[in-house]
C-alpha positions as CSV (number, residue, x, y, z in Angstrom):
1,X,-8.5,-11.0,7.9
2,X,-11.3,-8.6,7.6
3,X,-13.0,-6.7,10.4
4,X,-15.8,-9.3,10.8
5,X,-14.8,-12.5,12.5
6,X,-14.6,-15.5,10.2
7,X,-14.2,-13.3,7.1
8,X,-10.9,-13.7,5.4
9,X,-9.3,-13.5,2.0
10,X,-6.7,-16.0,1.0
11,X,-4.1,-15.0,-1.6
12,X,-1.4,-17.3,-3.0
13,X,2.2,-16.1,-3.3
14,X,1.8,-16.2,-7.0
15,X,-1.3,-13.9,-6.9
16,X,0.5,-11.6,-4.5
17,X,3.5,-11.4,-6.7
18,X,1.4,-10.7,-9.8
19,X,-0.5,-8.0,-8.0
20,X,2.7,-6.5,-6.7
21,X,4.3,-6.4,-10.1
22,X,1.2,-4.8,-11.7
23,X,1.2,-2.1,-8.9
24,X,4.9,-1.6,-9.3
25,X,4.5,-0.9,-13.0
26,X,1.6,1.4,-12.3
27,X,3.8,3.4,-9.8
28,X,6.5,3.7,-12.4
29,X,4.1,4.9,-15.1
30,X,3.0,7.5,-12.6
31,X,6.6,8.7,-12.3
32,X,7.4,7.1,-8.9
33,X,11.1,6.3,-8.6
34,X,13.7,5.2,-6.1
35,X,13.8,7.6,-3.1
36,X,10.3,9.0,-3.7
37,X,7.8,9.1,-0.9
38,X,4.5,7.4,-1.1
39,X,1.6,7.3,1.4
40,X,-0.7,4.4,1.3
41,X,-4.2,5.2,2.5
42,X,-6.4,2.1,2.5
43,X,-7.8,-0.5,4.9
44,X,-5.7,-3.6,5.8
45,X,-6.3,-5.9,2.8
46,X,-4.2,-7.9,0.2
47,X,-4.1,-4.8,-2.0
48,X,-2.5,-2.8,0.8
49,X,0.2,-5.5,1.3
50,X,0.9,-5.6,-2.5
51,X,1.1,-1.7,-2.5
52,X,3.7,-1.8,0.3
53,X,5.7,-4.5,-1.6
54,X,5.4,-2.6,-4.9
55,X,6.9,0.5,-3.2
56,X,9.7,-1.6,-1.8
57,X,10.4,-3.1,-5.3
58,X,10.6,0.4,-6.9
59,X,12.8,1.7,-4.1
60,X,10.1,4.2,-3.0
61,X,9.8,5.0,0.7
62,X,6.3,4.3,1.9
63,X,4.2,5.2,4.9
64,X,0.8,3.6,5.8
65,X,-2.1,5.5,7.3
66,X,-5.5,4.3,8.1
67,X,-8.9,6.0,8.0
68,X,-9.3,6.4,11.8
69,X,-7.6,9.8,11.8
70,X,-9.1,13.2,11.5
71,X,-8.3,15.2,8.4
72,X,-5.7,17.3,10.3
73,X,-4.0,14.2,11.9
74,X,-4.0,12.5,8.5
75,X,-2.3,15.6,6.9
76,X,0.3,15.7,9.7
77,X,1.1,12.0,9.2
78,X,1.4,12.4,5.4
79,X,3.7,15.4,5.8
80,X,5.9,13.6,8.4
């Protein structure tokens, strides 16, 4: 669901799987491997969900942060 009431995006399991696999391959091409740490900085959306699943499929540890933080708070969360 988006921030506005009544706005939503529907994604099938197949679409989510395809997006997850594409993102997983992209992570691997960027050198992300099992045990690496990845921070996902994006609003709640299907792409964010696929990003989390792609990290899990590659074995990378992921953390999710959202835009409501100050630059200092965001840096602290990423370091943690």
